[in-house]
C-alpha angles and dihedrals in degrees: 000000000000125000136198119232133186131184115226133188120239109213135192092260090055091063129090127222090282091056092247126123107279112246093239092055092068088068090050090053090047091049091051091050092051089049090053089049092051090050090051088054092048100258097117100110135081120303111275118173093192100054101024110025093164090068088079106087137127132215111251100176144001122196124184128181110197107210105169132352128263101227123207130334123323137091137304135187122232116200123193136182137165107270094181137356114201131178094276103000136071125196119201120199119208143189128194109208142170117254096249107042142032096239110124125237089186140350131196151128144246126208119208127188122205110229139189104256093228105034095033088218124133117272130176123271114251122256089242091057092047090052092050092052097044097095090053096049121114094183097070 
């Protein structure tokens, strides 16, 4: 199984009063990593239901387990993969890690649901999309 990983800066304004990475910022880092992943797959442009119907999806759930704090400014790695690809849903797994070791700061997941752009009701992912995600899937 392949994964996608991005290095992100942790800046002063990302820290809380204890000078540790604020809990909400993990989701921002995760979001940026997913955005980088979509760009790698060619989904970086404007929404277009005709040419890229799989771009229409909504977040159903975010889960984050905070294991140890990111202290002060610096850099972290965020690694993502496809934990599960259902008929209409997609679950990303993620890890937030230091640059120099594989000891997690946080782990978690995000569930997306593909929706019809007009009705906002769940619809199946396309076969093309499934094929693109196959190398990143943990569930096969």
